[in-house]
C-alpha positions in Angstrom: -2.0 -9.6 13.0 -5.1 -7.4 12.7 -6.2 -5.3 9.8 -6.7 -1.6 10.5 -6.9 1.9 9.0 -4.4 4.7 9.5 -6.2 6.1 12.7 -6.3 2.6 14.2 -2.6 1.9 13.3 -1.6 5.2 15.0 -3.3 4.3 18.2 -1.8 0.8 18.5 1.7 0.3 19.6 2.1 -3.0 17.8 2.6 -4.5 14.4 -0.6 -4.3 12.2 -1.7 -4.7 8.7 -2.6 -1.3 7.2 -5.0 -1.6 4.3 -5.4 1.0 1.6 -4.4 2.2 -1.8 -1.3 3.8 -3.3 -1.7 7.6 -3.5 -0.3 7.8 -7.0 -0.4 11.5 -7.1 2.2 11.7 -4.3 5.9 11.0 -4.9 7.3 7.6 -4.4 11.0 6.7 -4.5 13.6 4.1 -3.8 16.7 5.0 -1.7 19.4 2.6 -2.9 21.8 3.4 0.0 19.2 2.6 2.7 17.5 -0.1 0.5 14.1 1.5 1.3 11.0 2.2 -0.9 8.9 5.1 0.2 5.3 5.8 -1.0 2.0 7.3 0.3 -1.0 5.2 1.3 -4.6 6.4 1.5 -7.1 4.4 3.5 -10.8 3.9 3.0 -11.6 7.0 5.1 -9.4 9.2 2.9 -6.5 9.6 5.4 -3.0 9.5 4.0 0.3 8.5 5.5 3.9 8.0 4.4 5.0 4.4 4.2 8.7 3.4 4.3 9.3 -0.3 3.2 12.5 -2.1 3.9 13.5 -3.3 0.4 12.4 -2.5 -3.1 8.9 -1.9 -4.4 6.8 -5.1 -4.6 6.3 -6.7 -8.1 3.5 -5.0 -10.1 3.2 -2.2 -7.5 2.3 0.3 -10.2 -0.7 -1.9 -11.2 -2.0 -2.5 -7.7 -5.7 -1.7 -7.0 -5.0 -2.0 -3.2 -2.1 -2.6 -0.9 -1.6 -4.0 2.6 1.4 -2.8 4.5 2.6 -4.9 7.5 4.4 -2.9 10.2 3.9 -0.1 12.7 4.0 3.7 13.1 7.2 5.2 14.2 7.8 8.1 16.6 8.8 10.1 13.5 5.2 9.8 12.3 5.5 7.5 9.3 4.5 3.8 8.9 7.5 1.5 8.8 6.6 -1.6 6.8 8.5 -4.8 6.7 6.3 -6.2 4.0 3.8 -4.8 1.4 1.3 -7.0 -0.4 -0.5 -5.9 -3.6 -3.8 -6.8 -5.2 -3.7 -6.4 -8.9 -6.5 -6.8 -11.4 -6.7 -10.3 -12.7 -5.5 -11.0 -16.2 -8.5 -13.3 -16.5 -11.1 -10.5 -15.8 -12.7 -9.4 -19.1 -12.8 -5.7 -19.9 -16.3 -4.2 -20.0 -16.0 -3.6 -23.8 -15.2 -7.3 -24.4 -18.1 -8.4 -22.3 -20.5 -6.2 -24.3 -19.2 -7.6 -27.6 -19.9 -11.2 -26.4 -23.4 -10.4 -25.4 
């Protein structure tokens, strides 16, 4: 499954991996009746799209520095994801202030 941005995902009529970041300023929500988590993703070119994930938000979603949504665009104009992977900052990465103190 290939990685792509929003424009590429909209052109393809197949399942892709959409790479970007969570647009935190936009509303995200969980619909308990449908068991779907909805959020907005912004890609590296600055385009935004609505993502609807089957299931709850991934663990540590609010800490994610980037996300990869696996799925495809629907005729309704949103990205329907079956899986979302998150990349979070490592707990082993030292903070800049701590590094300066060690030096």
